[in-house]
DRENTORKOL-3810 file (N, C-alpha, C; in nm, 4 decimals):
REM DRENTORKOL-3810
@n.u->2.3409; n.v->2.0104; n.w->-0.7234; ca.u->2.4751; ca.v->2.0598; ca.w->-0.7488; c.u->2.4790; c.v->2.1215; c.w->-0.8877
@n.u->2.5100; n.v->2.2476; n.w->-0.8953; ca.u->2.5271; ca.v->2.3203; ca.w->-1.0201; c.u->2.4031; c.v->2.3171; c.w->-1.1078
@n.u->2.2859; n.v->2.3223; n.w->-1.0459; ca.u->2.1612; ca.v->2.3242; ca.w->-1.1220; c.u->2.1174; c.v->2.1884; c.w->-1.1732
@n.u->2.1823; n.v->2.0837; n.w->-1.1239; ca.u->2.1477; ca.v->1.9475; ca.w->-1.1641; c.u->2.1067; c.v->1.8735; c.w->-1.0377
@n.u->1.9905; n.v->1.8133; n.w->-1.0408; ca.u->1.9416; ca.v->1.7463; ca.w->-0.9209; c.u->2.0196; c.v->1.6184; c.w->-0.8939
@n.u->2.0124; n.v->1.5761; n.w->-0.7696; ca.u->2.0789; ca.v->1.4514; ca.w->-0.7321; c.u->2.0236; c.v->1.3339; c.w->-0.8137
@n.u->1.8921; n.v->1.3329; n.w->-0.8340; ca.u->1.8317; ca.v->1.2234; ca.w->-0.9101; c.u->1.8791; c.v->1.2250; c.w->-1.0551
@n.u->1.8953; n.v->1.3444; n.w->-1.1131; ca.u->1.9477; ca.v->1.3527; ca.w->-1.2505; c.u->2.0883; c.v->1.2937; c.w->-1.2575
@n.u->2.1736; n.v->1.3257; n.w->-1.1576; ca.u->2.3090; ca.v->1.2708; ca.w->-1.1561; c.u->2.3053; c.v->1.1189; c.w->-1.1411
@n.u->2.2217; n.v->1.0702; n.w->-1.0502; ca.u->2.2134; ca.v->0.9258; ca.w->-1.0284; c.u->2.1704; c.v->0.8566; c.w->-1.1573
@n.u->2.0672; n.v->0.9093; n.w->-1.2208; ca.u->2.0195; ca.v->0.8494; ca.w->-1.3460; c.u->2.1258; c.v->0.8584; c.w->-1.4549
@n.u->2.1947; n.v->0.9723; n.w->-1.4609; ca.u->2.3008; ca.v->0.9900; ca.w->-1.5600; c.u->2.4120; c.v->0.8873; c.w->-1.5379
@n.u->2.4538; n.v->0.8732; n.w->-1.4132; ca.u->2.5618; ca.v->0.7803; ca.w->-1.3810; c.u->2.5212; c.v->0.6353; c.w->-1.4026
@n.u->2.3936; n.v->0.6054; n.w->-1.3797; ca.u->2.3437; ca.v->0.4693; ca.w->-1.4005; c.u->2.3035; c.v->0.4432; c.w->-1.5454
@n.u->2.3199; n.v->0.5457; n.w->-1.6280; ca.u->2.2801; ca.v->0.5377; ca.w->-1.7684; c.u->2.1306; c.v->0.5081; c.w->-1.7835
@n.u->2.0515; n.v->0.5638; n.w->-1.6920; ca.u->1.9064; ca.v->0.5476; ca.w->-1.6966; c.u->1.8368; c.v->0.6826; c.w->-1.7096
@n.u->1.9113; n.v->0.7853; n.w->-1.7486; ca.u->1.8559; ca.v->0.9204; ca.w->-1.7610; c.u->1.7488; c.v->0.9212; c.w->-1.8691
@n.u->1.6303; n.v->0.9682; n.w->-1.8331; ca.u->1.5169; ca.v->0.9645; ca.w->-1.9248; c.u->1.4784; c.v->1.1027; c.w->-1.9750
@n.u->1.5634; n.v->1.2005; n.w->-1.9541; ca.u->1.5335; ca.v->1.3351; ca.w->-2.0005; c.u->1.5467; c.v->1.3455; c.w->-2.1518
@n.u->1.5145; n.v->1.4619; n.w->-2.2017; ca.u->1.5224; ca.v->1.4859; ca.w->-2.3456; c.u->1.6686; c.v->1.4868; c.w->-2.3902
@n.u->1.6880; n.v->1.4817; n.w->-2.5200; ca.u->1.8235; ca.v->1.4879; ca.w->-2.5760; c.u->1.8906; c.v->1.6188; c.w->-2.5356
@n.u->1.8126; n.v->1.7244; n.w->-2.5275; ca.u->1.8669; ca.v->1.8552; ca.w->-2.4887; c.u->1.9143; c.v->1.8528; c.w->-2.3429
@n.u->1.8330; n.v->1.7915; n.w->-2.2539; ca.u->1.8726; ca.v->1.7805; ca.w->-2.1136; c.u->1.9964; c.v->1.6936; c.w->-2.0993
@n.u->2.0031; n.v->1.5849; n.w->-2.1738; ca.u->2.1204; ca.v->1.4966; ca.w->-2.1710; c.u->2.2447; c.v->1.5735; c.w->-2.2174
@n.u->2.2278; n.v->1.6524; n.w->-2.3223; ca.u->2.3391; ca.v->1.7324; ca.w->-2.3736; c.u->2.3862; c.v->1.8329; c.w->-2.2679
@n.u->2.2912; n.v->1.8907; n.w->-2.1945; ca.u->2.3260; ca.v->1.9864; ca.w->-2.0880; c.u->2.4135; c.v->1.9187; c.w->-1.9823
@n.u->2.3771; n.v->1.7955; n.w->-1.9424; ca.u->2.4578; ca.v->1.7215; ca.w->-1.8458; c.u->2.5947; c.v->1.6872; c.w->-1.9038
@n.u->2.5969; n.v->1.6419; n.w->-2.0287; ca.u->2.7240; ca.v->1.6088; ca.w->-2.0940; c.u->2.8165; c.v->1.7307; c.w->-2.0983
@n.u->2.7604; n.v->1.8443; n.w->-2.1376; ca.u->2.8410; ca.v->1.9664; ca.w->-2.1478; c.u->2.8892; c.v->2.0128; c.w->-2.0111
@n.u->2.8022; n.v->2.0038; n.w->-1.9121; ca.u->2.8427; ca.v->2.0455; ca.w->-1.7779; c.u->2.9567; c.v->1.9570; c.w->-1.7275
@n.u->2.9423; n.v->1.8283; n.w->-1.7464; ca.u->3.0453; ca.v->1.7354; ca.w->-1.7011; c.u->3.1777; c.v->1.7614; c.w->-1.7725
@n.u->3.1707; n.v->1.7954; n.w->-1.8998; ca.u->3.2919; ca.v->1.8226; ca.w->-1.9770; c.u->3.3598; c.v->1.9531; c.w->-1.9342
@n.u->3.2812; n.v->2.0486; n.w->-1.8837; ca.u->3.3391; ca.v->2.1804; ca.w->-1.8532; c.u->3.3619; c.v->2.2063; c.w->-1.7049
@n.u->3.3069; n.v->2.1245; n.w->-1.6163; ca.u->3.3182; ca.v->2.1492; ca.w->-1.4727; c.u->3.4164; c.v->2.0494; c.w->-1.4101
@n.u->3.5309; n.v->2.0985; n.w->-1.3702; ca.u->3.6336; ca.v->2.0128; ca.w->-1.3117; c.u->3.5837; c.v->1.9430; c.w->-1.1858
@n.u->3.5124; n.v->2.0165; n.w->-1.1020; ca.u->3.4620; ca.v->1.9586; ca.w->-0.9773; c.u->3.3689; c.v->1.8399; c.w->-1.0048
@n.u->3.2764; n.v->1.8577; n.w->-1.0972; ca.u->3.1823; ca.v->1.7500; ca.w->-1.1286; c.u->3.2524; c.v->1.6347; c.w->-1.2006
@n.u->3.3487; n.v->1.6662; n.w->-1.2849; ca.u->3.4242; ca.v->1.5612; ca.w->-1.3551; c.u->3.4990; c.v->1.4756; c.w->-1.2531
@n.u->3.5620; n.v->1.5392; n.w->-1.1539; ca.u->3.6336; ca.v->1.4636; ca.w->-1.0505; c.u->3.5370; c.v->1.3785; c.w->-0.9687
@n.u->3.4203; n.v->1.4345; n.w->-0.9339; ca.u->3.3187; ca.v->1.3589; ca.w->-0.8606; c.u->3.2721; c.v->1.2400; c.w->-0.9440
@n.u->3.2453; n.v->1.2625; n.w->-1.0716; ca.u->3.2018; ca.v->1.1574; ca.w->-1.1631; c.u->3.3053; c.v->1.0447; c.w->-1.1688
@n.u->3.4312; n.v->1.0808; n.w->-1.1806; ca.u->3.5370; ca.v->0.9798; ca.w->-1.1866; c.u->3.5494; c.v->0.9036; c.w->-1.0549
@n.u->3.5354; n.v->0.9727; n.w->-0.9414; ca.u->3.5386; ca.v->0.9043; ca.w->-0.8115; c.u->3.4215; c.v->0.8074; c.w->-0.7978
@n.u->3.3051; n.v->0.8513; n.w->-0.8428; ca.u->3.1876; ca.v->0.7643; ca.w->-0.8347; c.u->3.2059; c.v->0.6431; c.w->-0.9250
@n.u->3.2549; n.v->0.6637; n.w->-1.0468; ca.u->3.2789; ca.v->0.5500; ca.w->-1.1366; c.u->3.3773; c.v->0.4518; c.w->-1.0749
@n.u->3.4821; n.v->0.5042; n.w->-1.0124; ca.u->3.5803; ca.v->0.4185; ca.w->-0.9475; c.u->3.5161; c.v->0.3416; c.w->-0.8315
@n.u->3.4342; n.v->0.4117; n.w->-0.7531; ca.u->3.3663; ca.v->0.3485; ca.w->-0.6402; c.u->3.2723; c.v->0.2392; c.w->-0.6883
@n.u->3.1931; n.v->0.2689; n.w->-0.7904; ca.u->3.0998; ca.v->0.1700; ca.w->-0.8445; c.u->3.1764; c.v->0.0488; c.w->-0.8975
@n.u->3.2859; n.v->0.0746; n.w->-0.9678; ca.u->3.3675; ca.v->-0.0347; ca.w->-1.0202; c.u->3.4237; c.v->-0.1201; c.w->-0.9070
@n.u->3.4734; n.v->-0.0540; n.w->-0.8033; ca.u->3.5271; ca.v->-0.1271; ca.w->-0.6878; c.u->3.4193; c.v->-0.2093; c.w->-0.6188
@n.u->3.3003; n.v->-0.1508; n.w->-0.6053; ca.u->3.1898; ca.v->-0.2224; ca.w->-0.5423; c.u->3.1470; c.v->-0.3426; c.w->-0.6268
@n.u->3.1443; n.v->-0.3253; n.w->-0.7575; ca.u->3.1083; ca.v->-0.4373; ca.w->-0.8454; c.u->3.2128; c.v->-0.5481; c.w->-0.8374
@n.u->3.3401; n.v->-0.5091; n.w->-0.8321; ca.u->3.4467; ca.v->-0.6088; ca.w->-0.8190; c.u->3.4326; c.v->-0.6845; c.w->-0.6875
@n.u->3.4081; n.v->-0.6104; n.w->-0.5792; ca.u->3.3918; ca.v->-0.6743; ca.w->-0.4487; c.u->3.2691; c.v->-0.7649; c.w->-0.4482
@n.u->3.1621; n.v->-0.7199; n.w->-0.5104; ca.u->3.0404; ca.v->-0.8013; ca.w->-0.5174; c.u->3.0661; c.v->-0.9296; c.w->-0.5952
@n.u->3.1425; n.v->-0.9182; n.w->-0.7028; ca.u->3.1728; ca.v->-1.0370; ca.w->-0.7829; c.u->3.2530; c.v->-1.1386; c.w->-0.7016
@n.u->3.3422; n.v->-1.0890; n.w->-0.6162; ca.u->3.4241; ca.v->-1.1780; ca.w->-0.5334; c.u->3.3406; c.v->-1.2546; c.w->-0.4323
@n.u->3.2399; n.v->-1.1900; n.w->-0.3763; ca.u->3.1635; ca.v->-1.2551; ca.w->-0.2697; c.u->3.0295; c.v->-1.3110; c.w->-0.3159
@n.u->2.9926; n.v->-1.2830; n.w->-0.4400; ca.u->2.8618; ca.v->-1.3237; ca.w->-0.4887; c.u->2.8360; c.v->-1.4733; c.w->-0.4712
@n.u->2.9384; n.v->-1.5544; n.w->-0.4875; ca.u->2.9216; ca.v->-1.6985; ca.w->-0.4745; c.u->2.8740; c.v->-1.7400; c.w->-0.3365
@n.u->2.9025; n.v->-1.6600; n.w->-0.2366; ca.u->2.8638; ca.v->-1.6937; ca.w->-0.1002; c.u->2.7241; c.v->-1.6481; c.w->-0.0627
@n.u->2.6616; n.v->-1.5682; n.w->-0.1486; ca.u->2.5278; ca.v->-1.5160; ca.w->-0.1187; c.u->2.4369; c.v->-1.5393; c.w->-0.2384
@n.u->2.3185; n.v->-1.5916; n.w->-0.2130; ca.u->2.2261; ca.v->-1.6182; ca.w->-0.3240; c.u->2.1503; c.v->-1.4923; c.w->-0.3680
@n.u->2.2211; n.v->-1.3950; n.w->-0.4254; ca.u->2.1577; ca.v->-1.2717; ca.w->-0.4718; c.u->2.1478; c.v->-1.2719; c.w->-0.6238
@n.u->2.0379; n.v->-1.2224; n.w->-0.6713; ca.u->2.0196; ca.v->-1.2034; ca.w->-0.8141; c.u->2.0907; c.v->-1.0746; c.w->-0.8554
@n.u->2.1235; n.v->-1.0639; n.w->-0.9832; ca.u->2.1943; ca.v->-0.9457; ca.w->-1.0334; c.u->2.1168; c.v->-0.8170; c.w->-1.0035
@n.u->1.9845; n.v->-0.8204; n.w->-1.0165; ca.u->1.9068; ca.v->-0.6985; ca.w->-0.9900; c.u->1.9108; c.v->-0.6597; c.w->-0.8424
@n.u->1.9242; n.v->-0.7570; n.w->-0.7523; ca.u->1.9363; ca.v->-0.7267; ca.w->-0.6096; c.u->2.0712; c.v->-0.6609; c.w->-0.5809
@n.u->2.1760; n.v->-0.7106; n.w->-0.6435; ca.u->2.3088; ca.v->-0.6514; ca.w->-0.6270; c.u->2.3079; c.v->-0.5090; c.w->-0.6810
@n.u->2.2481; n.v->-0.4909; n.w->-0.7984; ca.u->2.2419; ca.v->-0.3573; ca.w->-0.8584; c.u->2.1668; c.v->-0.2602; c.w->-0.7674
@n.u->2.0532; n.v->-0.3027; n.w->-0.7151; ca.u->1.9743; ca.v->-0.2171; ca.w->-0.6265; c.u->2.0552; c.v->-0.1799; c.w->-0.5023
@n.u->2.1304; n.v->-0.2737; n.w->-0.4495; ca.u->2.2133; ca.v->-0.2459; ca.w->-0.3320; c.u->2.3231; c.v->-0.1462; c.w->-0.3658
@n.u->2.3856; n.v->-0.1620; n.w->-0.4812; ca.u->2.4907; ca.v->-0.0688; ca.w->-0.5231; c.u->2.4340; c.v->0.0718; c.w->-0.5420
@n.u->2.3138; n.v->0.0818; n.w->-0.5958; ca.u->2.2506; ca.v->0.2129; ca.w->-0.6128; c.u->2.2272; c.v->0.2780; c.w->-0.4766
@n.u->2.1799; n.v->0.1999; n.w->-0.3796; ca.u->2.1575; ca.v->0.2552; ca.w->-0.2450; c.u->2.2892; c.v->0.3045; c.w->-0.1838
@n.u->2.3967; n.v->0.2293; n.w->-0.2038; ca.u->2.5268; ca.v->0.2718; ca.w->-0.1517; c.u->2.5706; c.v->0.4007; c.w->-0.2199
@n.u->2.5523; n.v->0.4090; n.w->-0.3499; ca.u->2.5905; ca.v->0.5295; ca.w->-0.4234; c.u->2.5113; c.v->0.6504; c.w->-0.3744
@n.u->2.3835; n.v->0.6331; n.w->-0.3492; ca.u->2.3009; ca.v->0.7429; ca.w->-0.2979; c.u->2.3542; c.v->0.7886; c.w->-0.1628
@n.u->2.3916; n.v->0.6940; n.w->-0.0770; ca.u->2.4465; ca.v->0.7314; ca.w->0.0538; c.u->2.5784; c.v->0.8058; c.w->0.0388
@n.u->2.6619; n.v->0.7641; n.w->-0.0558; ca.u->2.7891; ca.v->0.8331; ca.w->-0.0801; c.u->2.7621; c.v->0.9760; c.w->-0.1243
@n.u->2.6697; n.v->0.9927; n.w->-0.2179; ca.u->2.6369; ca.v->1.1271; ca.w->-0.2667; c.u->2.5785; c.v->1.2137; c.w->-0.1557
@n.u->2.4916; n.v->1.1558; n.w->-0.0740; ca.u->2.4351; ca.v->1.2301; ca.w->0.0391; c.u->2.5451; c.v->1.2751; c.w->0.1348
@n.u->2.6393; n.v->1.1866; n.w->0.1628; ca.u->2.7493; ca.v->1.2182; ca.w->0.2527; c.u->2.8355; c.v->1.3299; c.w->0.1947
@n.u->2.8666; n.v->1.3218; n.w->0.0653; ca.u->2.9481; ca.v->1.4258; ca.w->0.0032; c.u->2.8749; c.v->1.5595; c.w->0.0037
@n.u->2.7428; n.v->1.5565; n.w->-0.0174; ca.u->2.6649; ca.v->1.6809; ca.w->-0.0145; c.u->2.6667; c.v->1.7401; c.w->0.1253
@n.u->2.6578; n.v->1.6556; n.w->0.2279; ca.u->2.6623; ca.v->1.7033; ca.w->0.3659; c.u->2.7969; c.v->1.7663; c.w->0.3977
@n.u->2.9024; n.v->1.7032; n.w->0.3540; ca.u->3.0372; ca.v->1.7562; ca.w->0.3777; c.u->3.0524; c.v->1.8881; c.w->0.3056
@n.u->3.0026; n.v->1.8975; n.w->0.1820; ca.u->3.0129; ca.v->2.0209; ca.w->0.1057; c.u->2.9357; c.v->2.1337; c.w->0.1747
@n.u->2.8168; n.v->2.1019; n.w->0.2267; ca.u->2.7381; ca.v->2.2037; ca.w->0.2966; c.u->2.8097; c.v->2.2514; c.w->0.4231
@n.u->2.8738; n.v->2.1601; n.w->0.4959; ca.u->2.9458; ca.v->2.1991; ca.w->0.6172; c.u->3.0655; c.v->2.2867; c.w->0.5847
@n.u->3.1331; n.v->2.2600; n.w->0.4735; ca.u->3.2519; ca.v->2.3391; ca.w->0.4415; c.u->3.2146; c.v->2.4749; c.w->0.3842
@n.u->3.0944; n.v->2.4870; n.w->0.3299; ca.u->3.0511; ca.v->2.6159; ca.w->0.2764; c.u->2.9874; c.v->2.7035; c.w->0.3834
@n.u->2.9387; n.v->2.6409; n.w->0.4888; ca.u->2.8643; ca.v->2.7151; ca.w->0.5938; c.u->2.9543; c.v->2.7705; c.w->0.6922
END
């Protein structure tokens, strides 16, 4: 999306982006100037927050370690992004 790979967005959103300072600045600037990406970013943050809240509510009932919960949330986020990309491709085609 907009010259930024899905993996770059995932890493950026997870705060695990390992690119150079210049690449990080490019993502920061794009996010600041692109309304579409800013709205997507905010929706994803809200979704992640909601998922973390839900996980916290049910965590007592499941013996999961924090890293297992995190890995599951990342997989859900990837599926959400894939779904949004599919919808975007259908509306553009």
